[in-house]
Legacy VTK file of the C-alpha trace (Angstrom):
# vtk DataFile Version 3.0
C-alpha trace
ASCII
DATASET POLYDATA
POINTS 413 float
242.677 260.264 69.193
242.600 258.724 65.728
246.270 257.696 65.999
245.654 256.282 69.497
242.727 254.179 68.182
244.876 252.879 65.346
247.699 251.890 67.700
245.229 250.243 70.074
243.705 248.242 67.227
247.160 247.104 66.096
248.080 246.102 69.646
244.869 244.139 70.127
245.348 242.498 66.737
248.875 241.391 67.654
247.682 240.068 70.992
244.937 238.094 69.309
247.493 236.650 66.898
249.840 235.683 69.730
246.981 234.141 71.666
245.681 232.146 68.724
246.102 228.394 69.008
248.499 226.722 66.599
246.687 224.563 64.030
246.535 220.844 64.802
247.594 218.367 62.124
246.794 214.710 61.594
250.026 212.963 60.614
249.625 209.679 58.745
252.589 207.363 59.377
254.037 204.760 56.995
253.169 201.977 59.451
249.446 202.810 59.251
249.143 204.698 62.554
248.346 208.387 63.112
249.456 211.254 65.334
247.303 214.306 66.030
249.328 217.316 67.258
250.485 220.838 66.366
253.277 221.002 63.799
256.397 222.476 65.409
258.872 222.272 62.527
259.685 220.866 59.091
263.150 220.796 57.518
264.427 220.426 53.973
264.670 216.647 54.251
260.998 216.439 55.329
261.907 215.661 58.926
259.123 216.946 61.157
258.555 217.705 64.818
255.052 217.564 66.276
253.719 218.400 69.707
253.938 221.295 72.163
255.890 220.785 75.397
257.206 217.369 74.391
258.198 217.166 70.727
258.040 213.970 68.728
260.442 213.731 65.808
259.729 211.816 62.601
262.109 211.292 59.699
260.939 211.678 56.123
260.703 207.874 55.892
258.310 207.608 58.818
255.340 209.645 57.627
253.215 209.882 54.497
251.027 212.936 54.900
249.953 215.660 57.272
246.592 217.352 57.137
245.127 220.139 59.213
242.498 218.615 61.492
238.840 219.380 60.762
239.759 221.366 57.617
238.385 219.842 54.376
240.505 219.740 51.266
239.187 222.615 49.127
237.608 222.277 45.706
239.858 222.450 42.674
240.505 225.989 41.405
237.829 227.020 38.928
239.054 230.347 37.547
242.040 231.138 35.312
244.823 228.705 36.203
247.852 226.714 35.141
247.534 222.939 35.215
250.964 221.343 35.058
251.833 217.854 33.845
252.651 217.043 37.492
249.018 217.745 38.426
249.640 221.154 40.008
246.621 223.496 39.893
247.893 227.073 40.221
245.509 230.041 39.938
247.433 232.558 37.853
247.162 236.104 36.572
249.177 238.310 34.182
250.052 235.287 32.053
252.511 235.792 29.232
254.680 233.473 27.153
258.266 234.597 26.572
260.959 232.432 24.931
259.392 229.074 25.865
258.865 230.289 29.437
255.463 231.092 30.854
255.445 233.983 33.298
252.640 234.558 35.762
251.812 235.920 39.215
250.312 234.318 42.287
250.049 236.079 45.684
251.800 233.227 47.524
254.677 232.811 45.063
257.793 234.976 44.849
256.207 237.692 46.972
253.558 238.233 44.255
256.270 238.967 41.676
256.822 237.068 38.439
257.122 233.276 38.630
258.428 231.362 35.628
257.562 227.830 34.511
258.887 226.086 31.351
256.133 225.737 28.800
257.041 222.052 28.458
255.811 221.461 32.017
252.353 222.889 31.305
249.471 220.598 30.356
246.757 223.256 30.131
246.159 226.953 30.583
242.538 227.188 31.672
240.624 230.448 31.395
236.873 229.767 31.297
234.551 226.993 30.125
233.151 227.168 26.569
229.735 228.787 26.337
226.936 226.424 27.349
229.133 223.885 29.198
226.998 222.207 31.858
229.415 219.958 33.763
232.632 221.993 33.901
234.815 219.751 36.148
233.987 216.678 34.050
234.669 218.593 30.837
238.017 219.915 32.115
239.108 216.464 33.316
238.254 215.000 29.905
240.472 217.580 28.232
243.332 216.722 30.579
243.096 213.007 29.765
243.176 213.624 25.999
246.212 213.079 23.772
247.352 215.817 21.364
250.147 215.919 18.807
249.858 219.716 18.457
248.985 222.634 20.690
245.277 223.471 20.700
243.572 226.779 21.453
239.980 226.085 22.434
237.651 229.028 21.861
234.593 229.922 23.899
232.306 229.182 20.974
233.669 225.631 20.727
235.984 226.187 17.735
239.628 225.091 17.921
242.917 226.326 16.501
245.624 223.661 16.193
249.290 224.374 15.614
252.270 225.615 17.601
251.780 228.136 20.389
254.071 231.118 19.699
253.010 233.774 22.180
250.424 234.571 24.826
249.534 237.728 26.708
246.596 239.395 28.418
245.536 240.695 25.009
246.010 237.829 22.569
247.230 234.339 21.678
249.330 233.610 18.608
249.487 230.144 17.043
251.495 229.083 14.001
249.245 227.081 11.680
250.682 225.733 8.401
253.507 228.339 8.569
251.063 231.182 9.086
250.484 233.049 12.328
246.897 233.069 13.599
246.155 235.699 16.261
243.126 235.465 18.565
241.968 237.785 21.334
242.459 236.328 24.806
238.858 237.153 25.716
237.693 234.700 23.036
239.783 231.854 24.471
238.491 229.112 26.748
241.707 227.121 27.234
245.110 226.430 25.737
245.989 222.725 25.601
249.655 221.926 25.118
250.820 219.031 22.954
251.064 215.840 25.005
253.907 214.699 22.721
256.143 217.521 23.971
254.975 217.732 27.592
257.723 216.912 30.078
256.749 214.609 32.937
259.949 214.760 34.962
259.935 214.221 38.725
262.217 215.930 41.217
265.160 213.969 42.546
264.613 212.832 46.107
261.515 213.596 48.151
258.799 216.022 47.143
255.273 216.753 48.291
251.919 218.039 47.103
251.011 221.173 49.048
247.350 222.167 49.270
246.720 225.777 50.287
243.487 227.296 51.503
242.134 230.379 49.776
241.639 233.786 51.376
240.370 237.169 50.213
243.986 237.972 49.286
244.960 234.632 47.714
243.168 231.966 45.657
245.221 229.109 47.154
245.975 226.134 44.929
247.743 222.785 44.711
251.505 222.946 44.215
254.321 220.367 44.177
257.162 221.482 46.455
260.642 220.499 47.609
262.954 221.706 50.397
260.247 222.781 52.873
260.891 224.791 56.032
258.544 225.561 58.904
259.101 227.106 62.332
255.610 226.393 63.647
254.311 229.754 62.397
255.362 230.179 58.750
255.685 227.527 56.033
257.948 227.984 53.003
259.229 225.746 50.223
260.494 225.759 46.660
258.164 224.738 43.861
259.454 222.229 41.335
259.864 225.113 38.876
261.969 227.126 41.318
259.549 229.694 42.744
259.418 230.339 46.486
256.082 229.770 48.222
255.695 231.339 51.651
252.480 231.319 53.724
251.309 231.346 57.352
251.110 227.767 58.641
247.321 227.982 59.055
247.069 228.265 55.242
248.567 224.777 54.843
245.640 222.376 54.490
247.743 219.327 53.674
251.184 218.125 52.663
251.407 214.684 51.041
254.813 213.112 50.487
255.955 211.364 47.329
259.313 209.642 46.957
260.904 206.389 45.836
259.141 204.378 48.580
255.588 205.574 47.824
253.603 204.602 44.726
250.171 206.088 44.102
247.689 203.478 42.927
246.362 205.846 40.249
249.855 206.023 38.681
249.913 202.252 38.058
248.451 200.439 35.070
246.077 197.706 36.297
246.920 194.139 35.414
243.213 193.479 34.851
239.883 195.312 35.030
236.392 193.875 34.611
232.948 195.424 34.862
229.702 193.472 34.978
226.848 195.605 33.564
223.445 195.665 35.218
221.688 196.573 31.960
223.582 197.872 28.939
225.605 200.618 30.607
229.413 200.660 30.705
231.728 202.079 33.349
235.494 202.011 33.310
237.959 202.782 36.085
239.327 206.320 36.323
242.696 207.637 37.465
242.521 210.805 39.610
238.788 211.189 38.864
235.630 209.359 39.864
234.026 206.681 37.696
232.030 209.369 35.845
235.101 211.500 35.137
234.365 214.176 37.742
236.559 215.356 40.627
237.084 212.960 43.527
234.674 214.166 46.236
234.724 212.272 49.501
233.794 213.199 53.064
233.463 216.893 52.238
236.918 217.099 50.625
238.217 217.181 47.039
241.169 214.855 46.462
243.965 215.100 43.906
244.939 211.446 43.687
242.857 208.303 43.665
241.025 205.649 41.678
237.354 205.839 40.732
235.300 202.639 40.437
231.659 201.755 39.934
229.694 198.774 41.217
229.997 196.024 39.910
233.677 196.008 39.031
237.008 194.588 40.053
240.503 195.880 39.397
243.783 194.007 39.935
247.359 195.234 40.354
250.575 193.246 40.114
252.551 193.820 43.329
255.372 191.366 42.819
255.880 190.961 46.558
257.814 194.238 46.849
255.384 196.332 48.904
254.782 196.463 52.654
251.418 198.212 52.968
248.413 199.526 51.055
246.865 202.635 52.592
243.715 204.439 51.389
240.466 206.209 52.201
237.357 204.553 50.738
233.813 205.827 50.325
230.930 206.729 48.037
231.352 209.917 46.030
229.732 212.929 47.736
227.871 213.903 44.576
227.499 210.846 42.357
227.244 208.202 45.089
224.755 209.830 47.448
222.099 207.149 47.060
224.443 204.213 46.617
225.048 201.173 48.798
228.069 199.022 48.004
230.294 196.289 49.334
234.055 196.768 49.009
236.542 193.930 49.327
240.321 193.643 48.987
241.837 190.340 47.860
245.521 189.423 48.151
246.459 186.612 45.770
242.757 185.776 45.587
242.174 185.626 49.361
239.942 188.243 51.087
241.459 190.596 53.667
239.652 191.701 56.821
238.943 195.440 56.456
236.770 195.848 59.526
233.949 196.911 57.243
232.256 195.492 54.171
229.217 197.636 53.316
229.282 201.365 52.602
226.489 203.940 52.437
226.585 207.728 52.197
226.610 207.964 55.996
230.014 206.270 56.148
231.768 209.105 54.281
235.522 208.302 54.184
236.732 205.092 55.856
240.459 204.472 56.305
241.795 201.061 55.299
245.344 199.888 55.898
246.358 196.492 54.542
249.565 194.532 55.072
250.493 193.404 51.547
253.951 192.001 52.348
254.904 189.216 49.900
251.591 189.509 48.007
251.939 189.037 44.261
248.556 190.565 43.320
245.994 192.850 44.920
242.399 193.022 43.708
239.806 195.598 44.755
236.206 194.487 44.319
233.202 196.845 44.361
229.831 195.116 44.447
226.297 196.471 44.459
224.301 196.090 47.659
220.829 197.106 48.806
219.415 199.158 45.916
221.628 197.557 43.271
224.326 199.420 41.311
222.473 202.768 41.207
224.951 205.514 42.196
227.515 202.924 43.212
230.314 205.425 42.555
233.219 204.563 44.864
236.328 206.684 45.352
239.566 205.178 46.646
241.652 208.229 47.526
245.034 208.777 49.152
245.606 205.275 47.763
249.280 204.464 48.283
251.462 201.387 48.120
254.458 201.710 50.424
257.685 199.880 49.764
259.139 197.942 52.682
261.451 200.103 54.809
262.407 199.847 58.483
260.089 202.729 59.393
257.083 200.635 58.329
257.771 198.257 61.184
258.017 200.913 63.888
254.837 201.100 66.044
LINES 1 414
413 0 1 2 3 4 5 6 7 8 9 10 11 12 13 14 15 16 17 18 19 20 21 22 23 24 25 26 27 28 29 30 31 32 33 34 35 36 37 38 39 40 41 42 43 44 45 46 47 48 49 50 51 52 53 54 55 56 57 58 59 60 61 62 63 64 65 66 67 68 69 70 71 72 73 74 75 76 77 78 79 80 81 82 83 84 85 86 87 88 89 90 91 92 93 94 95 96 97 98 99 100 101 102 103 104 105 106 107 108 109 110 111 112 113 114 115 116 117 118 119 120 121 122 123 124 125 126 127 128 129 130 131 132 133 134 135 136 137 138 139 140 141 142 143 144 145 146 147 148 149 150 151 152 153 154 155 156 157 158 159 160 161 162 163 164 165 166 167 168 169 170 171 172 173 174 175 176 177 178 179 180 181 182 183 184 185 186 187 188 189 190 191 192 193 194 195 196 197 198 199 200 201 202 203 204 205 206 207 208 209 210 211 212 213 214 215 216 217 218 219 220 221 222 223 224 225 226 227 228 229 230 231 232 233 234 235 236 237 238 239 240 241 242 243 244 245 246 247 248 249 250 251 252 253 254 255 256 257 258 259 260 261 262 263 264 265 266 267 268 269 270 271 272 273 274 275 276 277 278 279 280 281 282 283 284 285 286 287 288 289 290 291 292 293 294 295 296 297 298 299 300 301 302 303 304 305 306 307 308 309 310 311 312 313 314 315 316 317 318 319 320 321 322 323 324 325 326 327 328 329 330 331 332 333 334 335 336 337 338 339 340 341 342 343 344 345 346 347 348 349 350 351 352 353 354 355 356 357 358 359 360 361 362 363 364 365 366 367 368 369 370 371 372 373 374 375 376 377 378 379 380 381 382 383 384 385 386 387 388 389 390 391 392 393 394 395 396 397 398 399 400 401 402 403 404 405 406 407 408 409 410 411 412
């Protein structure tokens, strides 16, 4: 009877799996339009097929991102993790440094066996915040933006050890300081910050994408840059930029955002000009891949990897040089720091305002998509102005902000 019950449970479980609906994805195209449909396939050149009975094919030049409908982008990992110079956030366990190679394990990589990443690709090994830290995401982002000539081991009590990282294991960290080895227990460590002078910021040749995975009881998920994807409508697999194989059920894929020679993220550009007009004596600057207060980009219930953070009243300008076709972004007040704000957002091309279909934002607007034809424009300026209650909590996030170079696919309806 016990065996019969087990077999029956397995049969019912399989039937439920077969009867489950395939996840629906929102595909953002390079021409500014969208398709909402199940994902049938992905190949190594990022060609995709969407639909059920009738499949629609898109080349890698025709789409920018796909995101599972009605599934928010999860918060950034908070526990022990690797943060790579590429921006990858990979929850990791069984960390150990061996001959300039960092070995670790993640349930979705290499079948939960060892994965290896060159230490030169690592920006930070995060373990836990220093004792008494109040705003952990803001603190961690500040560390990531810092410049360091040497490796730094940050201890939980706030002390630091600066030198050259020699070894790391579950038991201890060893740093060479003035030709002497300093050994510290891993339990005393908050984070290991690698020298920014020796960090490699290489990009893969050809197309690559940022994969966002949901977490489960068996896996902590993460954000991973991948190449050579494959998907049969049920299982998604790809190679990470450091060579590990990631393989997950398709429903674990929250989003896949393409990056290649035709796509430039606004947060990767240096502004031609930035100005901020203070209300009293406060000062706010623009932020790359963080909000104006240095925290994670929270918008519409999701946490975004890439974007620009601005505060009312400010304006930021970018030199375009007439080489881009379109500017595409989601705009809104930050879920945490902009809850009580009311702002006006404008986009100017060569000093002339562009019709966005909307001018004033409140918390109720969440994330609003804008798509602007910037063909032949020499300069683009984004203006954030206080409205209603003044500049209080006028924290605006411009996420998924991409400039797309002119290609034939941009002109296809």
